[in-house]
Backbone as numpy.savetxt, mean C-alpha at the origin, in Angstrom:
# Nx Ny Nz CAx CAy CAz Cx Cy Cz
21.67 -14.25 -0.87 20.86 -13.06 -0.59 20.95 -12.73 0.90
21.33 -11.50 1.27 21.44 -11.14 2.68 20.07 -11.17 3.35
20.10 -11.41 4.64 18.83 -11.52 5.37 18.00 -10.25 5.29
18.67 -9.08 5.30 17.94 -7.83 5.24 17.11 -7.71 3.98
17.69 -8.08 2.84 16.97 -8.01 1.58 15.84 -9.02 1.53
16.13 -10.27 1.93 15.11 -11.31 1.90 13.93 -10.96 2.81
14.25 -10.47 4.01 13.19 -10.11 4.95 12.37 -8.94 4.43
13.05 -7.99 3.77 12.33 -6.86 3.20 11.36 -7.29 2.12
11.76 -8.24 1.28 10.88 -8.75 0.23 9.68 -9.46 0.85
9.92 -10.29 1.86 8.82 -11.00 2.53 7.83 -10.01 3.15
8.35 -8.99 3.82 7.48 -7.99 4.43 6.66 -7.25 3.38
7.27 -6.96 2.25 6.55 -6.24 1.19 5.46 -7.11 0.59
5.72 -8.40 0.43 4.68 -9.31 -0.08 3.52 -9.41 0.91
3.84 -9.51 2.20 2.79 -9.54 3.22 1.96 -8.26 3.16
2.65 -7.14 3.00 1.96 -5.86 2.88 1.03 -5.85 1.67
1.53 -6.35 0.54 0.72 -6.38 -0.68 -0.53 -7.24 -0.51
-0.38 -8.38 0.13 -1.54 -9.24 0.37 -2.54 -8.55 1.31
-2.00 -7.84 2.29 -2.88 -7.13 3.22 -3.66 -6.03 2.52
-2.95 -5.18 1.76 -3.63 -4.12 1.01 -4.61 -4.71 0.01
-4.20 -5.80 -0.66 -5.06 -6.42 -1.66 -6.32 -7.03 -1.10
-6.33 -7.32 0.18 -7.52 -7.88 0.82 -8.54 -6.82 1.20
-8.14 -5.55 1.14 -9.04 -4.48 1.56 -10.33 -4.44 0.77
-10.23 -4.58 -0.55 -11.43 -4.57 -1.38 -12.35 -5.74 -1.06
-11.76 -6.87 -0.72 -12.55 -8.06 -0.42 -13.30 -7.91 0.90
-12.66 -7.29 1.88 -13.34 -7.03 3.15 -14.39 -5.93 3.00
-14.15 -4.97 2.11 -15.03 -3.81 1.99 -16.37 -4.14 1.34
-16.38 -5.05 0.37 -17.61 -5.34 -0.36 -18.76 -5.78 0.55
-18.54 -6.68 1.52 -19.63 -7.03 2.44 -20.07 -5.86 3.32
-19.14 -4.96 3.62 -19.48 -3.78 4.42 -20.43 -2.89 3.62
-20.12 -2.67 2.36 -21.00 -1.88 1.51 -22.36 -2.55 1.34
-22.35 -3.88 1.27 -23.61 -4.62 1.13 -24.50 -4.45 2.36
-23.88 -4.12 3.51 -24.64 -3.88 4.74 -25.05 -2.42 4.87
-24.95 -1.66 3.77 -25.35 -0.24 3.71 -24.48 0.67 4.57
-23.21 0.33 4.69 -22.25 1.19 5.37 -21.36 1.80 4.29
-21.27 3.13 4.26 -20.52 3.83 3.23 -19.03 3.84 3.47
-18.28 4.27 2.45 -16.82 4.26 2.51 -16.28 5.18 3.60
-16.93 6.32 3.86 -16.43 7.27 4.86 -16.45 6.65 6.26
-17.53 5.97 6.57 -17.64 5.30 7.86 -16.63 4.16 7.96
-16.52 3.39 6.89 -15.56 2.29 6.87 -14.14 2.80 7.11
-13.76 3.89 6.44 -12.42 4.42 6.59 -12.17 4.96 8.01
-13.19 5.55 8.61 -13.03 6.06 9.97 -12.65 4.94 10.93
-13.37 3.83 10.84 -13.08 2.70 11.72 -11.82 1.96 11.30
-11.58 1.90 10.01 -10.37 1.23 9.51 -9.13 1.81 10.17
-8.99 3.12 10.14 -7.77 3.73 10.63 -7.76 3.87 12.15
-8.93 3.93 12.76 -8.96 3.91 14.22 -8.44 2.58 14.74
-8.88 1.49 14.12 -8.40 0.16 14.52 -6.91 0.02 14.23
-6.48 0.44 13.05 -5.08 0.33 12.68 -4.18 1.13 13.60
-4.61 2.35 13.94 -3.80 3.18 14.82 -3.75 2.60 16.23
-4.88 2.13 16.73 -4.92 1.55 18.07 -3.99 0.36 18.21
-4.01 -0.53 17.21 -3.13 -1.71 17.26 -1.66 -1.30 17.14
-1.38 -0.27 16.36 0.00 0.19 16.22 0.55 0.72 17.54
-0.27 1.46 18.27 0.18 1.98 19.56 0.33 0.87 20.59
-0.50 -0.16 20.50 -0.33 -1.33 21.38 0.99 -2.03 21.08
1.34 -2.11 19.80 2.62 -2.71 19.42 3.79 -1.92 19.99
3.70 -0.61 19.92 4.76 0.24 20.46 4.86 0.09 21.98
3.70 0.03 22.63 3.69 -0.11 24.08 4.37 -1.39 24.54
4.31 -2.43 23.72 4.90 -3.71 24.08 6.34 -3.87 23.67
6.93 -2.83 23.03 8.32 -2.92 22.57 9.14 -1.77 23.17
10.02 -2.07 24.11 10.85 -1.01 24.72 11.64 -0.20 23.69
12.16 -0.88 22.65 12.93 -0.17 21.64 12.07 0.84 20.89
10.82 0.47 20.63 9.91 1.38 19.93 9.55 2.57 20.81
9.37 2.33 22.11 9.06 3.44 23.02 10.24 4.41 23.10
11.44 3.85 23.11 12.63 4.70 23.13 12.74 5.50 21.83
12.40 4.87 20.71 12.45 5.56 19.42 11.43 6.69 19.36
10.29 6.48 19.99 9.26 7.52 20.04 9.76 8.73 20.82
10.46 8.49 21.91 10.99 9.60 22.71 12.09 10.36 21.96
12.83 9.65 21.12 13.92 10.28 20.38 13.44 10.98 19.10
12.25 10.72 18.69 11.77 11.22 17.40 11.71 12.74 17.39
12.25 13.34 16.35 12.28 14.79 16.26 10.90 15.35 15.90
10.72 16.63 16.21 9.45 17.27 15.86 9.23 17.28 14.36
10.32 17.44 13.63 10.20 17.44 12.17 9.67 16.11 11.67
10.20 15.00 12.21 9.75 13.68 11.77 8.31 13.41 12.18
7.94 13.89 13.36 6.54 13.75 13.79 5.64 14.50 12.81
6.07 15.72 12.45 5.27 16.51 11.52 5.15 15.85 10.16
6.25 15.24 9.69 6.21 14.54 8.40 5.27 13.35 8.47
5.31 12.61 9.57 4.43 11.46 9.75 2.97 11.88 9.73
2.68 12.98 10.39 1.31 13.49 10.40 0.89 13.89 8.98
1.82 14.55 8.28 1.53 14.93 6.90 1.27 13.73 6.01
2.06 12.65 6.21 1.84 11.43 5.45 0.46 10.84 5.75
0.05 10.94 7.01 -1.26 10.43 7.38 -2.38 11.18 6.69
-2.24 12.50 6.64 -3.26 13.32 5.97 -3.26 13.02 4.47
-2.06 12.86 3.87 -1.97 12.53 2.46 -2.59 11.18 2.16
-2.39 10.23 3.07 -2.96 8.89 2.87 -4.49 8.92 2.89
-5.06 9.93 3.52 -6.52 10.08 3.49 -7.00 10.22 2.05
-6.27 10.99 1.25 -6.66 11.18 -0.14 -6.60 9.89 -0.93
-5.54 9.12 -0.74 -5.40 7.85 -1.45 -6.50 6.87 -1.07
-6.69 6.68 0.22 -7.67 5.70 0.67 -9.11 6.12 0.36
-9.39 7.43 0.44 -10.73 7.91 0.16 -11.11 7.68 -1.30
-10.20 8.02 -2.22 -10.52 7.84 -3.63 -10.66 6.36 -3.98
-9.81 5.52 -3.40 -9.88 4.08 -3.70 -11.18 3.46 -3.20
-11.49 3.68 -1.93 -12.66 3.01 -1.37 -13.97 3.66 -1.81
-13.94 4.94 -2.16 -15.13 5.56 -2.74 -15.38 4.99 -4.14
-14.31 4.83 -4.91 -14.45 4.22 -6.22 -14.88 2.77 -6.15
-14.47 2.09 -5.09 -14.78 0.67 -4.93 -16.28 0.43 -4.74
-17.02 1.46 -4.41 -18.47 1.29 -4.27 -19.12 0.95 -5.61
-18.50 1.33 -6.71 -19.08 1.06 -8.03 -18.15 0.24 -8.94
-16.90 0.10 -8.58 -15.94 -0.66 -9.39 -15.69 -2.01 -8.75
-15.61 -3.06 -9.55 -15.38 -4.40 -9.00 -14.00 -4.50 -8.36
-13.87 -5.44 -7.43 -12.59 -5.61 -6.73 -11.49 -6.00 -7.71
-11.79 -6.84 -8.69 -10.79 -7.28 -9.65 -10.30 -6.11 -10.50
-11.23 -5.33 -11.04 -10.85 -4.20 -11.88 -10.09 -3.15 -11.07
-10.54 -2.90 -9.85 -9.86 -1.94 -8.99 -8.41 -2.36 -8.74
-8.19 -3.64 -8.52 -6.85 -4.14 -8.25 -5.92 -3.90 -9.43
-6.46 -3.98 -10.64 -5.63 -3.77 -11.83 -5.36 -2.30 -12.09
-6.39 -1.46 -11.95 -6.21 -0.03 -12.21 -5.17 0.58 -11.27
-5.20 0.16 -10.03 -4.27 0.72 -9.04 -2.82 0.51 -9.46
-2.57 -0.51 -10.28 -1.19 -0.83 -10.60 -0.59 -0.03 -11.76
-1.10 1.18 -11.95 -0.33 2.16 -12.72 0.71 2.82 -11.82
0.62 2.58 -10.50 1.48 3.31 -9.58 2.96 2.92 -9.61
3.35 1.68 -9.95 4.80 1.43 -9.98 5.55 2.33 -10.96
4.95 2.62 -12.11 5.62 3.49 -13.07 5.78 4.90 -12.51
4.76 5.38 -11.84 4.82 6.71 -11.25 5.87 6.76 -10.14
5.91 5.72 -9.32 6.91 5.64 -8.25 8.32 5.65 -8.83
8.52 4.88 -9.90 9.85 4.81 -10.51 10.31 6.17 -11.01
9.39 6.92 -11.61 9.74 8.25 -12.13 10.07 9.20 -10.98
9.23 9.21 -9.95 9.47 10.09 -8.81 10.78 9.72 -8.12
11.07 8.42 -8.03 12.26 7.95 -7.33 13.55 8.37 -8.02
13.48 8.66 -9.32 14.66 9.13 -10.02 15.20 10.43 -9.41
14.29 11.20 -8.80 14.67 12.49 -8.24 14.78 12.49 -6.72
13.87 11.80 -6.06 13.80 11.95 -4.61 13.90 10.65 -3.84
14.03 9.52 -4.49 14.09 8.25 -3.78 15.24 7.39 -4.25
15.16 6.09 -3.98 16.17 5.14 -4.41 15.77 4.62 -5.78
16.46 5.04 -6.88 16.03 4.68 -8.22 16.29 3.22 -8.56
15.49 2.69 -9.50 15.76 1.37 -10.03 17.07 1.42 -10.81
17.85 0.35 -10.74 19.14 0.33 -11.40 19.23 -0.83 -12.37
19.80 -0.58 -13.54 19.98 -1.64 -14.52 18.81 -1.74 -15.47
19.13 -2.17 -16.71 18.09 -2.30 -17.73 17.08 -3.38 -17.37
17.56 -4.43 -16.69 16.66 -5.54 -16.38 15.52 -5.08 -15.47
15.82 -4.22 -14.51 14.78 -3.74 -13.60 13.74 -2.93 -14.36
14.22 -2.06 -15.27 13.27 -1.26 -16.04 12.47 -2.13 -17.00
13.12 -3.17 -17.56 12.40 -4.10 -18.43 11.31 -4.83 -17.65
11.65 -5.21 -16.41 10.66 -5.88 -15.56 9.47 -4.97 -15.29
9.76 -3.70 -15.03 8.69 -2.73 -14.80 7.82 -2.60 -16.05
8.47 -2.57 -17.22 7.71 -2.46 -18.47 6.81 -3.65 -18.70
7.30 -4.85 -18.42 6.49 -6.06 -18.59 5.29 -6.03 -17.64
5.54 -5.63 -16.38 4.45 -5.58 -15.41 3.38 -4.58 -15.83
3.80 -3.42 -16.31 2.84 -2.40 -16.73 2.10 -2.81 -18.00
2.80 -3.51 -18.89 2.14 -4.02 -20.10 1.05 -5.03 -19.71
1.34 -5.81 -18.68 0.34 -6.76 -18.19 -0.89 -6.06 -17.65
-0.66 -4.97 -16.92 -1.78 -4.19 -16.40 -2.60 -3.61 -17.55
-1.92 -3.06 -18.56 -2.62 -2.47 -19.70 -3.43 -3.52 -20.44
-2.88 -4.71 -20.61 -3.58 -5.78 -21.30 -4.83 -6.19 -20.53
-4.70 -6.25 -19.22 -5.84 -6.66 -18.40 -6.95 -5.61 -18.40
-6.55 -4.34 -18.24 -7.54 -3.27 -18.20 -8.17 -3.04 -19.57
-7.39 -3.22 -20.62 -7.88 -2.94 -21.97 -8.86 -3.95 -22.50
-9.07 -5.02 -21.78 -10.00 -6.06 -22.23 -11.19 -6.22 -21.30
-11.65 -5.11 -20.74 -12.82 -5.12 -19.89 -14.09 -5.28 -20.73
-15.02 -6.06 -20.26 -16.32 -6.20 -20.92 -17.09 -4.89 -20.79
-17.31 -4.22 -21.90 -17.96 -2.90 -21.86 -19.38 -2.96 -21.33
-20.02 -4.11 -21.43 -21.41 -4.22 -20.96 -21.50 -4.14 -19.44
-20.39 -4.41 -18.77 -20.38 -4.36 -17.30 -19.44 -3.28 -16.78
-19.08 -2.34 -17.65 -18.15 -1.28 -17.26 -18.77 -0.40 -16.18
-17.98 0.00 -15.18 -18.48 0.86 -14.10 -18.66 2.29 -14.59
-19.33 3.15 -13.82 -19.49 4.55 -14.21 -18.15 5.27 -14.26
-18.11 6.34 -15.07 -16.87 7.10 -15.25 -16.36 7.66 -13.93
-17.27 8.11 -13.08 -16.86 8.69 -11.80 -16.06 7.68 -10.97
-16.50 6.44 -10.96 -15.78 5.42 -10.21 -14.41 5.17 -10.77
-14.29 5.18 -12.12 -12.99 4.97 -12.76 -12.05 6.14 -12.48
-12.59 7.36 -12.50 -11.76 8.53 -12.22 -11.20 8.46 -10.80
-12.03 8.07 -9.86 -11.58 7.93 -8.48 -10.49 6.87 -8.37
-10.66 5.77 -9.10 -9.67 4.70 -9.06 -8.33 5.14 -9.64
-8.35 5.94 -10.68 -7.11 6.42 -11.28 -6.43 7.44 -10.36
-7.23 8.27 -9.69 -6.65 9.27 -8.79 -5.94 8.60 -7.61
-6.46 7.48 -7.16 -5.90 6.81 -5.99 -4.44 6.42 -6.15
-4.03 5.73 -7.22 -2.60 5.38 -7.34 -1.68 6.57 -7.55
-2.19 7.65 -8.12 -1.36 8.84 -8.28 -0.99 9.42 -6.91
-1.98 9.51 -6.04 -1.72 10.00 -4.69 -0.84 8.99 -3.93
-1.13 7.70 -4.13 -0.40 6.65 -3.44 1.09 6.66 -3.82
1.39 6.98 -5.07 2.78 7.00 -5.53 3.60 8.02 -4.75
3.03 9.18 -4.57 3.71 10.22 -3.80 3.90 9.76 -2.36
2.87 9.15 -1.81 2.93 8.66 -0.43 4.02 7.60 -0.26
4.14 6.69 -1.22 5.13 5.61 -1.13 6.55 6.17 -1.03
6.88 7.08 -1.90 8.23 7.63 -1.91 8.52 8.40 -0.63
7.56 9.21 -0.19 7.75 9.97 1.04 7.84 9.05 2.25
7.02 7.99 2.26 7.05 7.05 3.38 8.38 6.32 3.44
8.92 5.93 2.30 10.20 5.23 2.27 11.33 6.15 2.74
11.29 7.40 2.33 12.31 8.35 2.77 12.25 8.55 4.28
11.05 8.67 4.82 10.90 8.85 6.26 11.39 7.63 7.01
11.15 6.43 6.46 11.53 5.22 7.17 13.02 4.92 7.10
13.78 5.73 6.32 15.22 5.57 6.31 15.81 5.06 5.03
15.06 5.08 3.92 15.62 4.64 2.65 16.79 5.53 2.26
17.87 4.91 1.79 19.04 5.64 1.32 18.96 5.79 -0.19
18.97 7.01 -0.68 18.90 7.25 -2.11 20.04 6.58 -2.86
21.20 6.43 -2.24 22.34 5.81 -2.89 22.30 4.29 -2.81
21.30 3.75 -2.04 21.13 2.31 -2.01 22.05 1.57 -1.09
22.74 2.25 -0.16 23.68 1.55 0.71 23.25 1.59 2.16
22.04 2.05 2.40 21.50 1.98 3.74 22.12 2.93 4.72
22.61 4.12 4.25 23.32 5.02 5.15 22.78 6.43 5.11
21.49 6.54 4.99 20.87 7.86 5.04 20.67 8.21 6.51
21.69 8.77 7.10 21.69 8.96 8.55 20.55 9.85 9.01
20.29 10.91 8.25 19.25 11.85 8.69 17.89 11.20 8.70
17.54 10.52 7.58 16.23 9.88 7.52 16.14 8.71 8.47
17.22 7.92 8.54 17.18 6.74 9.38 17.04 7.10 10.84
17.69 8.20 11.25 17.60 8.59 12.65 16.29 9.27 12.96
15.60 9.71 11.89 14.42 10.53 12.11 13.23 9.72 12.59
13.06 8.53 12.09 11.82 7.85 12.40 11.97 6.34 12.37
11.63 5.70 13.47 11.49 4.25 13.50 10.25 3.90 12.69
10.32 2.88 11.81 9.17 2.56 10.96 7.89 2.28 11.74
7.97 1.56 12.85 6.77 1.25 13.63 6.15 2.51 14.22
6.98 3.38 14.75 6.50 4.61 15.36 5.93 5.54 14.29
6.66 5.69 13.18 6.17 6.54 12.10 4.83 6.05 11.58
4.69 4.73 11.45 3.43 4.16 10.99 2.29 4.45 11.94
2.55 4.35 13.24 1.51 4.62 14.23 1.05 6.07 14.19
2.00 6.98 14.08 1.65 8.40 14.01 0.86 8.70 12.74
1.33 8.11 11.64 0.64 8.31 10.36 -0.80 7.82 10.42
-1.00 6.62 10.93 -2.34 6.05 11.01 -3.24 6.87 11.94
-2.65 7.40 13.01 -3.41 8.23 13.93 -3.88 9.51 13.24
-2.99 10.11 12.46 -3.37 11.33 11.73 -4.47 11.04 10.71
-4.36 9.90 10.03 -5.40 9.53 9.06 -6.73 9.29 9.76
-6.68 8.57 10.88 -7.91 8.30 11.62 -8.56 9.59 12.11
-7.74 10.50 12.64 -8.27 11.78 13.14 -8.93 12.58 12.01
-8.30 12.57 10.84 -8.86 13.29 9.69 -10.23 12.74 9.32
-10.32 11.42 9.27 -11.61 10.80 8.90 -12.68 11.03 9.97
-12.31 10.87 11.24 -13.31 11.02 12.30 -13.82 12.46 12.41
-12.92 13.41 12.31 -13.33 14.81 12.38 -14.27 15.15 11.23
-13.90 14.70 10.02 -14.74 14.99 8.86 -16.06 14.21 8.91
-16.02 12.97 9.40 -17.24 12.17 9.47 -18.23 12.76 10.48
-17.74 13.14 11.64 -18.62 13.73 12.65 -19.13 15.09 12.19
-18.25 15.85 11.54 -18.66 17.17 11.06 -19.73 17.09 9.98
-19.67 16.04 9.16 -20.64 15.88 8.09 -21.85 15.06 8.51
-21.88 14.62 9.76 -23.03 13.88 10.27 -23.13 12.45 9.76
-22.00 11.83 9.42 -22.02 10.44 8.96 -22.38 9.51 10.12
-23.07 8.39 9.84 -23.46 7.44 10.90 -22.27 6.59 11.34
-21.33 7.21 12.04 -20.07 6.56 12.34 -20.02 5.94 13.73
-20.96 6.26 14.59 -20.95 5.73 15.96 -21.31 4.24 15.96
-20.80 3.47 16.93 -21.03 2.01 16.94 -22.49 1.62 16.85
-23.36 2.32 17.56 -24.77 1.97 17.55 -25.43 2.18 16.19
-24.80 2.96 15.32 -25.36 3.26 14.01 -24.90 2.30 12.92
-24.02 1.39 13.27 -23.43 0.47 12.29 -24.07 -0.91 12.42
-24.59 -1.49 11.33 -25.19 -2.82 11.38 -24.19 -3.89 11.83
-24.68 -4.85 12.56 -23.81 -5.91 13.06 -23.13 -6.68 11.93
-23.82 -6.82 10.80 -23.26 -7.57 9.68 -22.02 -6.93 9.08
-21.80 -5.65 9.38 -20.66 -4.94 8.78 -19.39 -5.07 9.60
-19.49 -5.47 10.85 -18.33 -5.40 11.74 -17.19 -6.34 11.37
-17.51 -7.52 10.84 -16.44 -8.46 10.47 -15.59 -7.86 9.36
-16.23 -7.28 8.36 -15.50 -6.66 7.27 -14.71 -5.45 7.74
-15.30 -4.65 8.63 -14.60 -3.48 9.17 -13.35 -3.92 9.93
-13.49 -4.97 10.74 -12.34 -5.48 11.49 -11.26 -6.00 10.55
-11.66 -6.68 9.49 -10.70 -7.20 8.53 -9.92 -6.09 7.86
-10.61 -5.03 7.44 -9.94 -3.89 6.81 -9.00 -3.22 7.81
-9.45 -3.08 9.06 -8.64 -2.41 10.07 -7.39 -3.17 10.46
-7.53 -4.49 10.66 -6.41 -5.29 11.14 -5.49 -5.71 9.98
-6.07 -6.37 8.99 -5.26 -6.96 7.92 -4.80 -5.91 6.90
-5.76 -5.10 6.43 -5.46 -4.19 5.33 -4.94 -2.84 5.78
-4.82 -2.63 7.07 -4.30 -1.36 7.57 -3.12 -1.58 8.51
-3.37 -2.14 9.68 -2.30 -2.33 10.66 -1.17 -3.19 10.09
-1.49 -4.39 9.64 -0.45 -5.29 9.13 0.14 -4.74 7.83
-0.71 -4.28 6.92 -0.24 -3.83 5.61 0.68 -2.61 5.71
0.28 -1.61 6.47 1.07 -0.38 6.57 2.38 -0.63 7.30
2.32 -1.34 8.44 3.54 -1.59 9.19 4.51 -2.45 8.39
4.00 -3.44 7.66 4.87 -4.29 6.86 5.49 -3.51 5.71
4.73 -2.58 5.12 5.29 -1.82 4.02 6.38 -0.87 4.51
6.14 -0.20 5.62 7.17 0.69 6.18 8.47 -0.09 6.39
8.36 -1.25 7.02 9.56 -2.04 7.33 10.20 -2.61 6.06
9.37 -3.02 5.09 9.90 -3.58 3.85 10.58 -2.54 2.99
9.95 -1.37 2.82 10.53 -0.31 1.99 11.83 0.21 2.60
11.93 0.18 3.91 13.17 0.59 4.59 14.34 -0.28 4.15
14.07 -1.56 3.88 15.13 -2.51 3.57 15.44 -2.61 2.07
14.43 -2.42 1.21 14.66 -2.67 -0.21 14.41 -1.46 -1.11
13.93 -0.35 -0.56 13.71 0.85 -1.36 12.31 0.93 -1.93
11.84 2.14 -2.18 10.47 2.35 -2.64 10.22 1.77 -4.02
11.16 1.97 -4.96 10.95 1.50 -6.32 10.86 -0.02 -6.38
11.80 -0.70 -5.69 11.77 -2.15 -5.69 10.56 -2.67 -4.90
10.21 -1.99 -3.83 9.04 -2.40 -3.06 7.77 -2.33 -3.91
7.68 -1.30 -4.75 6.50 -1.17 -5.60 6.44 -2.29 -6.64
7.61 -2.76 -7.10 7.63 -3.89 -8.03 7.21 -5.19 -7.34
7.77 -5.44 -6.17 7.40 -6.65 -5.44 5.91 -6.65 -5.13
5.37 -5.47 -4.88 3.96 -5.35 -4.52 3.01 -5.64 -5.67
3.55 -5.83 -6.88 2.66 -6.14 -8.00 2.04 -7.53 -7.90
2.39 -8.29 -6.86 1.66 -9.55 -6.61 0.27 -9.26 -6.06
0.05 -8.03 -5.63 -1.24 -7.69 -5.00 -2.45 -7.93 -5.90
-2.46 -7.47 -7.17 -3.66 -7.69 -7.97 -3.95 -9.17 -8.22
-2.91 -9.99 -8.33 -3.14 -11.42 -8.53 -3.86 -12.00 -7.32
-3.42 -11.60 -6.15 -4.06 -12.03 -4.90 -5.52 -11.59 -4.86
-5.77 -10.33 -5.16 -7.13 -9.80 -5.10 -8.03 -10.45 -6.14
-7.55 -10.58 -7.37 -8.36 -11.15 -8.44 -8.71 -12.60 -8.15
-7.74 -13.36 -7.64 -7.99 -14.77 -7.34 -9.06 -14.92 -6.25
-8.92 -14.15 -5.18 -9.90 -14.26 -4.10 -11.26 -13.69 -4.50
-11.26 -12.63 -5.31 -12.53 -12.06 -5.77 -13.30 -13.07 -6.62
-12.57 -13.86 -7.39 -13.19 -14.89 -8.20 -13.83 -15.96 -7.32
-13.14 -16.31 -6.24 -13.65 -17.34 -5.34 -14.81 -16.83 -4.48
-14.66 -15.62 -3.94 -15.64 -15.10 -2.98 -16.85 -14.44 -3.64
-16.61 -13.72 -4.74 -17.68 -12.92 -5.35 -18.02 -13.34 -6.77
-17.41 -14.42 -7.25 -17.67 -14.93 -8.60 -17.33 -13.90 -9.67
-16.38 -13.01 -9.39 -15.90 -12.08 -10.40 -14.94 -12.82 -11.33
-15.10 -12.63 -12.61 -14.26 -13.36 -13.55 -13.58 -12.41 -14.53
-12.42 -12.81 -15.02 -11.67 -12.05 -16.01 -11.51 -12.90 -17.26
-11.40 -12.23 -18.41 -11.23 -12.94 -19.67 -9.83 -13.49 -19.84
-9.63 -14.32 -20.87 -8.31 -14.93 -21.10 -7.18 -13.91 -21.23
-7.41 -12.82 -21.98 -6.36 -11.82 -22.15 -6.07 -11.10 -20.84
-7.08 -10.91 -20.02 -6.86 -10.29 -18.72 -6.02 -11.20 -17.82
-6.25 -12.51 -17.91 -5.44 -13.44 -17.14 -4.00 -13.46 -17.63
-3.82 -13.32 -18.94 -2.46 -13.22 -19.48 -1.77 -11.97 -18.92
-2.52 -10.87 -18.85 -1.97 -9.66 -18.28 -1.55 -9.86 -16.84
-2.36 -10.55 -16.06 -1.99 -10.85 -14.68 -0.73 -11.68 -14.58
-0.59 -12.65 -15.49 0.61 -13.48 -15.51 1.85 -12.64 -15.83
1.70 -11.67 -16.73 2.82 -10.80 -17.08 3.28 -9.97 -15.88
2.34 -9.59 -15.04 2.70 -8.85 -13.83 3.61 -9.70 -12.94
3.24 -10.96 -12.76 4.08 -11.85 -11.95 5.44 -12.06 -12.59
5.49 -12.21 -13.91 6.77 -12.39 -14.60 7.67 -11.18 -14.36
7.09 -10.00 -14.42 7.87 -8.79 -14.18 8.49 -8.78 -12.80
7.73 -9.21 -11.80 8.24 -9.26 -10.44 9.41 -10.25 -10.33
9.26 -11.42 -10.94 10.31 -12.44 -10.88 11.59 -11.95 -11.54
11.46 -11.33 -12.72 12.63 -10.81 -13.42 13.34 -9.75 -12.60
12.56 -8.89 -11.98 13.13 -7.80 -11.19 13.97 -8.31 -10.02
13.60 -9.46 -9.49 14.28 -9.97 -8.30 15.36 -11.00 -8.60
15.60 -11.30 -9.90 16.60 -12.33 -10.23 17.68 -11.84 -11.18
17.65 -10.54 -11.53 18.61 -10.03 -12.51 19.84 -9.41 -11.90
20.62 -8.82 -12.77 21.88 -8.19 -12.35 21.64 -7.05 -11.39
20.54 -6.29 -11.63 20.25 -5.17 -10.74 20.00 -5.66 -9.33
19.32 -6.81 -9.24 19.06 -7.38 -7.91 20.35 -7.82 -7.25
21.29 -8.35 -8.06 22.57 -8.77 -7.50 23.34 -7.59 -6.93
23.35 -6.46 -7.70 24.04 -5.27 -7.21 23.41 -4.77 -5.93
22.07 -4.76 -5.90 21.38 -4.31 -4.70 21.70 -5.21 -3.52
21.84 -6.53 -3.81 22.19 -7.47 -2.76 23.54 -7.15 -2.16
24.51 -6.85 -3.02 25.85 -6.51 -2.54 25.82 -5.26 -1.69
25.07 -4.27 -2.15 25.00 -2.99 -1.40 24.37 -3.21 -0.04
23.30 -4.01 0.00 22.62 -4.24 1.26 23.49 -5.08 2.20
24.32 -5.94 1.61 25.22 -6.73 2.46 26.19 -5.81 3.17
26.68 -4.79 2.45 27.56 -3.79 3.08 26.83 -3.11 4.23
25.57 -2.74 3.95 24.79 -2.06 4.99 24.58 -2.95 6.19
24.34 -4.26 5.94 24.11 -5.20 7.05 25.37 -5.34 7.90
26.52 -5.26 7.25 27.76 -5.41 8.00 28.07 -4.18 8.82
């Protein structure tokens, strides 16, 4: 396996763990009577600030920022605004939906990404990859379909949770294209690759998202100023900002650049397992036997996707790109 592919997979897994930790950090924040809008405002302010510090410390990133075209800057800003919709629906829904259930519902997005990628991204190749996707989605369906109705969340929360991955799917494909994904899978999309360094694009995107939240929060009179936030909420806010935003977004940009949006979405299916396991430990959230079987199927799908013939072909193509 070429280093580019292996490193891309590792980055995508790190990103998945980071995103999957967001719900775990958010629950204590909500318990401190801080709403999702305030949490999101600080989340992206922290993420954007750290991203710009990273750029400031890297001469290559500073040079990439100077070379970045106006078009690419505009696309990055647009991605940031679009990400507001994804994050708002997810964290608003999380106020009433458990972290475990939220982690499972979100994973309708790999199927949506795969369909969109057939037209505008790097498509999955080979029957084995599609079979892996089917197994992963069947696992999600099995887990969601066995929810205890006595503890089911309100419909509004579920609707918000379903809306989130739909918006996220569009964001994933567009983000991968901006970061330089080659639709033909050989790493030679000169226009996209020259357009935006992943670190720089991520920083601009996070800044746009933060600005959108802060403008709307101040305009609506949300208690977003530091003095208005309980001290008990700050640890969770910092965790969401650093781990689930800065690290997660930057790692995903870099990972999708190397392995493609469709494959990145498959690798990212380790996220619900991470979230469910920690939610069980931290919040005593539990899933039934069939739901655990569904979670296991998600992992099996990821393993199959990365060990089949399609993965071998992708490895060869990426080796050409590395050379």
